[in-house]
N, C-alpha and C positions, 0 to 999 in steps of 0.2 A: 211374510208373504200372502200373496194373492192367488187366487183360483179361481177363473172363468172356465165356462164352459158355452158353447153354441155349435149349429150344424153349417158344412160347406160341403161342396159339390166336389166330388175327384171323379178324375175321368180312368172308366176303363173301357172297352173292348167292345161295350153295349152300349156305349155311352156318358153318362154322367150319372154317378152314386153317392147319394148322402151319406156321409157320413159323421158322427159328433168328434169332435174337435175339444181338449180341453189346453188349456194355457195354464202355464205356473208361472207366477214371475218370483223368481229366487234372486233377496239384495247380496250382492257379494262382496266383501272387503275390496278388491282388486281386481281388477282386468285379467292380471297373471294367472287368476284364479280357475281360469276357463278348461284344463283339463281334467278339472272335477266332473266338467258332463260326462268325458266319455267313461268314468265309470256309474256315472248316475245313469247314461243310457242303457249298460250292463244289466245294473240292477234291476230299473226298468223291465226290458226285453225279458227279463228271467219270470217275470210275470204278467209275458206276452202281451206288452205295452209298447208300442214300438215308437221311437224318435223317428220325427220327418224333417225337424226343420231349429232351426237353435240360429239366434242371432243378438246381437250386444247392441245396450244402450248406452254413450261413454256417457253421455250425459249424467244418468243418473246412477250410473253404475248397476245396470241390471241385465239381469239377462233372463230373455223369453225361451221358454222352452214350449215348441210346441209339439201336441202329441198327441195321433186321432186315437181313441177308441175305439178297437170294436165291440160295438154291444152285440149281450148278452155271454161273450166269451172273455170278459179282460176287468180287471179289477183297476178301480182310481186310486193310483202312488199316491202321494205329496212327500216331499223329500226338501231337507231347510239344507243347503251348500253356508257353512259356514265358514272359518276360519281355518281353510285348509282340510275340512272333512267334509264325509258327506253323513249327517246326523238320520236317526231313523226314523221310519214312520211310528203314529200315535199306537198302533198296533204291534211293531216289536217291542218298543218300549214299554207298552203291558207287560208283553210275555217275559222280559226282561226285570220288569219291578216284581213280576209274580215269583218268575226260578230266584231274585235276591232276596224275597219276602222268603222262598222254601225255606231256602238254603238258611238264614239264620234263624228260623223258626228251630230246625235241627239242631243247629249247631248250638245252641243258645239252651234249650231243651237239655240235650244229652248233656251238656257241662253242669246245669243246674243238677241236673237227676244226680250224676259222681259225686259232686259237691256234698247237697242234699244226702248222700248213703253216709260218706265219712263226717257229717255233723250226727247223724240221726245212729250210726251202727257203732261209730267207732270211739265218739267222743260222750253218748245217751244224751242228744238233744232232742227229745222223743217230739216235741209239743209243732205238730206239725201247720196244726188251724192256726194256729196264734204268730208262729212262721211265715204264715201266707199273708197275714192282715200287714205283717211288717215288711212283706214284699209289694204290698199294697202301696201302703202309705210311701215307700219309696219309692218307686212309681209316679206316684201322684209329684211330690217335690222334686221329682228330675223336672217333670212332664211343662210343671209352672216355673220351674228356672228357666225354659225352655224356650216357656212361650213371654217369659218378661225378654227375654234375647231375641223377641221376636223370628221365632225360628219356624212356629206356624201361627196360624190366625184361631181364637178362640171364635167360636159358633154356637153360640147358644140357640137350644130348639128345647120343644117343649120337656117342661120338667119330673113334671109327672112318667113319659116314659122312660127319662132317664132312672128316679129314683125308682121305678118298677123294674127295671132291667140292670141299675147297681143291687139291690136287692136280693132277687133271682139268681145274680152269679154268686154272690156270696154266701148265697143258701144251698145252692148244687156241689160249690169245693165241701161245704160244711158234712153235707149228705154224702159225698164220697166215700170222706175218712169216715164217717160214720161206719158205712159197707166194708170197708177195711176192717173196722175194729169189730166188727159182730159178725162176720164171715170168714169162711178161708181164705188161704190166698188164690185159691181156684177160684172158689165163684167172686168173687171179686173181677177176677180177668173177664169171667163169663160176661158179667156186668159189664164193663166197658167195652164189649165186644157187642154186647145187643144194642149199643149206643147207635152205630153207623143203621142196621134195620131201622129202628124205631124212627132216626131223621128221617131213613127214606121214605115209611111209611107218612108220618108229619107232613112233611112235604107234600104227597101225591095227591093227601087229601084236604089238604087245609091251602096249599098253593098249586093246583095241579100241575104241579114238574112231573116232567117226563122222565125217567130213566128206563134207556135203551136194555135189552135183553144181554146186551154184548156188557154193560157196567155192570148188570146184578151177575152176572157170570165170574166179571173180576173182581167183583166186591166179594161173593163167595168165598171165590179160590182165595182172597187172602182172606179172610176171618178164618177158614180152614187152617193155612196156614200159623197164623198166630195162637188158635188153638191149641194146636199141637206141640208149638214151642213153647205154652206160656199157665195151660189149664192142665192144674197134676190130678188134684182131688175135690171133691165137690158135698162139701156139705152144707147142709139146708137148714134152715131152721126160720122160723117164721117173723119175727121179730127183722133177723137180717136179709130176708125177700124183700117184707115190705118198705125199709131201707132205702135194698138197689133200685128197687123200682121205681123209687121214688125221686134217687139219684140219677139214673135213667132219664128219668122224664124232663124233672128240671135242669141238665145238662143240656138234652138236646134242644130245649125253648130253647134255653139261654143263646144258644149260638147261634141257632134259626134268626132270634131279634137282633144277634150281634150283625148277622148280613143284610136283614131288611131296613133296619134303622137305619143304616148309614145308606144307601140305598134312596129309603123314603124322605127323608132328612137330607139329602145330599152332604152328608158328614165323611169328613176321612177318618181315617180308623185311627189316627193320632187325637183328632178333637171328640171323639166318642170314648175312649179310653180313658181323657182327662177329666173329663164331665161325671162321669161313670165309677172312677176308681175312689172318689169321697164314700161312695153309698156301702160299695164291697169292702171297705176297708173299716169303716163303723161297723159295718154288719159282722165280719170277721172279729174285729175285737171284743163283739159282745157276745157272742157264742164259742168264738175261739179257747180261752180259760176254761168253761165250765165242757166244753166237747174234752178239750184235751184232758182235765183231771177224769171222766168219765173215762176215758180209754186207758190211761196210763198210773191214774191213784197218783199221781202226783202234781204237783202245786209248780206251774213255771215262772209263779213268779219268786219262789222258795231254791229255786235250779243255783246250782254254782256255777254262775259266767265267770270261767278262768278265762286269760287271755285270748288263747288257743281258740276257744267256743264263742268270742266275741270275732276272732278275726272271718269264720267261717261263715256266721251271721252275716259280718258284715258282705263278707265276698257272696255269698247267694242273692241277698237284696239287690247287689248292682247288678248280679246276671238275671235276674229276676225283671227289672225295667227292658230289658232285650225279649224277656220269654214273651211279656204282659204283648208288650209292643207286637212283636210278632204275628200273635194268635190273632189279634184284631185286624192287621193287617192282613194275614192269609187267609182268614174268613170273609174279611171284604172284597180281595181280589179275585176270590174260589168259589167258596162253599162248606158249610157244613158238614159235609163229607168227605171234601178233598183233606179238610184241614184232621179227620178222624183218620183217615187212609193214610196223613202222613203222621200221629200219634203211634201210628202201628209202627212204621217203619220205622220211630225213635225204641217204640220196643225192641225190635230185635237190635240195635243198634246198643241201647243199650244192654243188651245179651253178650253181645258180641265183645262190649269193651269190659263188658264182665270179665271178661271168660281170658282176654287179652292180660289187662292190665290187674285185675285183681286177682285173676284166678281161679275165680265162681268155679265151682259144678256145672260141667257141661257134657249134654249126653248129645246119642246119635240124635232122640227126639228132639232135640233144639236147635239140631246143625237142621233136620228136614222141615220141621216145621216155617225156618227161616228161608230154609229155599222157596216153600210154596208159596210165604207171604208173600216174600219179592214176585216171584212169578205172577202175583196176582195185582202187588202193585206199579207194573211195568204194563200188563195188559190194560189195569184201568188207566192209566198215564196217555195209552196211547188211543182208549175208545175216547176219552173226553178230548185230546187236541184232534183226533178226527172230526170229533162230531163238531167241534167250535169250527174249524177249517169248511165244514160246509154248511154252517150256519154265516161263517163271515161272507162265502161266497154266495149263497141263495140271498143274503140281506143287499149285499152287493149289486146282486142281479134283480134284484127289486126296484132300487134307486136308478138304475141305467134304465130299464121299464118306463117306469113317472117321468122320466129326463125323456124320454124318445116320447110319451103322449103326449107332453105337454110339448111340445113342438115352439116353443118359446124363440122371442126375439131374440138376436144374436147382443151378449151382454157389450163385445168389444167389435171393434173393425182392427184388424192385422196389415200393416203396410209390410209389404216382401215385395224386392225387384219395380218398386214405381206400381204395382199393381195392388188394389185392394180388396185382400175377401169375405165376403159378408157371408149372410145364412142368405139371401134372398139371390144376390152374384153364382148364378149355374156357369161357373170356366171352371177351369183346369188351375190345379195351383201353380203360379209362376218360380216356385223356387226346387233346389234340389237337394234333396237330404243328406245326397254324398257329399257334396258339395260343400255344405256350411257345417258340416261335421267336422273336416275334414280342416275348415278355414281354423 
């Protein structure tokens, strides 16, 4: 698809008015697909972009779509017409990809929690850190197979950044497990709640990121809801508090790095995960058996691995591939704060599934907390959506303003009804939009 812009003069009651013109050349597989343009024109009209002219070039099977863009009031939308369908713009594809990443993260995370709960609570395999190292090993092997099949491109970048990021990620996982082991469940839940405000603080101080009051309010409501639903007892001790503080800091920094590395080095979530997985796995392989032995007073290598235990371990490792991939994908496409919000949604879903499927005890406090948390999540999603739309409109307006100020020469000449419209020719257009659209 080719997209060109120029200016021409349109006749009105006061004479001639200069308007900006965008011409989109769309390849079609056959001339019989002209009916797609009517659907396209309706889509464009939705965004206040008015279709004025359509003609066909039979020799190369192309359709030239001429749209007058009203500066300051419109967005330039580019579409590609393929085999009988109108594909979405880049912004729509990004939104759909983000929704898919969020959905994949929720489904895979809830699934692995249910699987691990059966593995740990029912079968007695309590070696969480060592299990995580196996997860990362299987994830790396899966990505290596995908790379050999050329499903993604290997893109090496700064090895020191990759090593530091991988070790930090592995360390944060170990510290979170230690925090759970040396603190009560209620204090551990408070530790997880502290990750969002800590992330907001770090991004504000070091990245100059601004969080609006609406976003801050929605996050506060969310944290209150999750706190009501999950925090029960608060038993403090010095060692547990220090471990929790270190766990929060390392987790926040690791998740911020996940986002910034992808943007700085122009790598995808798959490429970053593939390169950092070995360092995370090695870190947890080293510290995993020691931490698990410290927390459980058992030896992971002396455990009785029955066929049922092995089956659940394999299932957990397979699900972890999706969990790890979706984690990097969500943080890369959104932000560390959004990922933490998603994490609290998973917590609410796990509580609900535990009550429905496993008949776990469920009180009015759990229900109230989940409802408040859902309200906070909805408000956060709404605020982020509105702000992203406002940002997109502002960027489009700035681009149109620059195009208007440049006043460059026309990039193309458009032939219509025997007349040539150029940027310098002050003549009325010699075509009829309604007539051509009905052709």
